C-alpha positions, 0 to 999 in steps of 0.5 A: 530505461533510466529510473529515478525513485524518490524514496526507494529505500522502504516498501513501495519504493523499494520494490519499484527499485528492486523490480527495476534493477531485475530488468537491467534499468539504470536506477537513481535512489534519492532519500534522505539516508536513513535506510541503505539503498537497494543494491546496484542503483546510484544513490543521492541524498537529500531531504526534499521538505528542507531548504535546498533539500533537492540540490542533489537533484540538480543534474541528470535526466531520467526517462521516469520518475516514480514518487510515493509521497504521502505528506505536504503536496508542495513536496510533489510540486517542488520535485515535479517542477525542478525534474519537468524538463529532465523526465519523460513521465512522473509516476505518483503512487496515490491511493484510492483514498482520493475519491470523495467519501463514500465511494459506491461499490464498484466505483472506477476511476471516474468516481467523484474526487475529494475536494479541497486538495490543493498542490501548494499546500502543506500536510493536512489529511491523507486523502487531500494530501495524495490528491494535492500530490496528483494535482501537483504532477498534473499541473507540471507534467500534464495528463499525457505525462502523468501516471497516476497509480491509485493503489488500495490496500498494499501488502507483502514484504517490506511492509512497514505499516503492519497489517499482514505482519500483525496477522502472521505474528498472531497466527504464529503464536498459536491457540484460538485466534479471533478471525473476523467473518464472514469467512467468504468476505471478498477483500481486495489488496495488491501485493507490493511486487505486483504494484511494482511490476505494473508501474514499470510496465506502465512506463514501458508503455507510456501509459497515462492517467489514473488507475485503481490498483488492487486485486480484482474482486474475487482474487481473495477473501478473509477466509483465504488470507487468514488460512494461508497465515495459519498454514505458513507460520505453523503455530497451531492457530485455530481460526474462531470465525466471528460474526461482524455484529459480535466484533463491533459490539465488543467495541473492536475497531475494523482496519486497525484492531483486526487489520484488512477486515472491515464489516460487509455492507459498510461504506468502508468495505465498498470504499476498501474492497469493492473498486473496479479494477477493470481498467488496470487489469486491461493495461496489464495488472497480474495479481500472484495467489494470496498464498504466495504473498503471505508465505514470502512475507512470513520468510522476509518477516523471519529473516528480520527475527519476526519484528517488521519495521513500523512507519512512525507516521502510521499507528500500530495495528492489532487487537488487545490480547485481553479483548480477544481473549474476552470476545472469544471466550463470549463467542465461542467459550474458548480461552487464549492458552 
């Protein structure tokens, strides 16, 4: 199988490349040259936002293209048009953010989509840009040759957004940890390697159309995630489970200051942790245990000296230590050491 990955040196793209190489595929990576490409691939350089930035892709043919772009939709449009007659299938790694806000708990791929998206647009805002990217692929490759991987929360090795790395770093530091409750709060995410395997399997099976891609409901909770973090880091962390009302009253922002967590019963929880993924499961989605994701991410993080890469277009994550200490003292009579 001949695969072209647009990007392929960071997080999702890198996981796709490594999984394809492991399968023995012939892999070409097109990237800007800011990071080294994985071993065993052909690397082409270019900047798809620059004039003639796709020149390196003027020749060649592939069975499939995987594109993780999340900025101006017109970059997806230009790539798709260039490759329309030289690639069999276009896989666009999209997002569950493309659904009209706020999607109800249990929403499927048939839920209403965000309005105002334009495949010819420059960068606007994340949801419309991702939907614009989808439209660019559909307009060029058609519905039968387009696979839209609508991922939710993605974690695992190579994460450059800062969510799971922050929790690992925090629990490694030890002491009382502000653990946002309830402990049994269901969460949905996808290990980047499971996402990559599903994408490649979808290419092999000739899948098309949109798929919600996160773990099935019941796969993990805030408790199983944070307890796994505390175990693998071995830093003597004490998880102090704290009610959502206490956290919100303290002005701590869900999702960003306490990564992954959003309060139960909120629109955010319905949107981020309550989607129906039965279509993806029926199409081969498998999700490894949360303990494996956490342990492997910790091993990767330690191999980097404990400092994860950070995308410059994503905000930093994590609660300020002083704020954490104040809430712990008020709610549990505990002080950080």
